[in-house]
C-alpha positions, 0 to 999 in steps of 0.5 A: 868214690866219684861225685855227680853234680846235677846242674840241669833244669831250666831255672824258670823261677829265676827268669829273666836271668836264666834266659841267658844262661844256666842257673848254675852258672849265675854268680855267687859273689865272685864265682859261678854257682857251680864252683861251690858244689865242686869244692864240696866234692873236692873238700871231701877227697873226691877227684873224679866228677860228672856234671849232668847238664840239660837245656839250651845253655849246656855247652857253656859249662865246658868253657867255664869248667874246662877239664876241672883241674883248676878246681882240684879235680883229676877227671871231669866228665859231662853227662846230658839229661834229655828232659830238663824237667824230668826230675832229680832221679832222672838226672841221676840215671845219666851217671850210671856208666860213669859210676862203674858200679861204685858208690857216688856222692850226688849233689845238686848244683844249686847247693852252696855250703861250706860243710866238710863231709869227708868223714862220711865219704871215707867211712861209707860202705853201702846203703845211703846217707841223707844229709839233713838241716833244720830250715824255716821253710821245709815245705820247699824240700824233701822232708823226712818223716821220723818214728813218733816213738823213736824220734831219730829213726827215719820211716820215710821222706815226702816231697814238698809237703803242704804240712811238713812232718818235721822242720828238717829238709833233705839238703840235696846232698846224698851218698848212694851205693850202686843200687840207686841206678837200678832203683831210679830206672824202675821209678814211675812219674810222680804227680808232678810228672817227674822221677823223684829222688825222694822215691829213691831215698824211700827205697833205702829207708824201706830196705833199712840201709838209710842213715842220716846226718845233720849237715854242719856249717852253712848251707843254702839252696839257691833257687829263688831271687831271695835265696840268690841274694842271701847266698851272695851276701853271705859269701861276699862277707865270708870273702872279706867284703864289707856288706 
């Protein structure tokens, strides 16, 4: 399986830090943020990856990541998303040729986790897998909707709902078969003016081929100053710094 990391966008919630660099190159303690999702892929046994970049700082990734071998990758490519605010599914489309008709692990570049998804990756055959985690603020994420009569059965997912239907968040880590690209190409813009990854997920849910797993271990979505600080403190402690 190949891996795709979405590392585009403008990072406006982190201005003025992101005036100077891409959000995914900001430090999480002693390493750039982008190292963490790469290690998630490598830990899962994935050795071929594409970084999808966009915005004015795209070229900075090459000098930092080079060919990816220092981080355990055998092959690293870069894809460019023309519209940095086009949405996650818009970024997904960039990787279609890279995937070569094979399944992919799709992970957001601002997800820092120590989770091991290797079993899920090696056992994957078709459809999609959605990784979920209980969070205190699910309204910031895509939130799964479960069948009232069958609490573990997914019936849908909604993007950033005002009144979340559950305490779970879709953590920005997905397994997709090759159909995800044709689905993404047919999507229409949401009210937010984006191509939403939740619409891709809802295709698989309606198709009956979506599975979900609760992500084990530490996970943090780094998109705000508070979450950036929290992730830095956590990983500093993990790496032995007395905070």
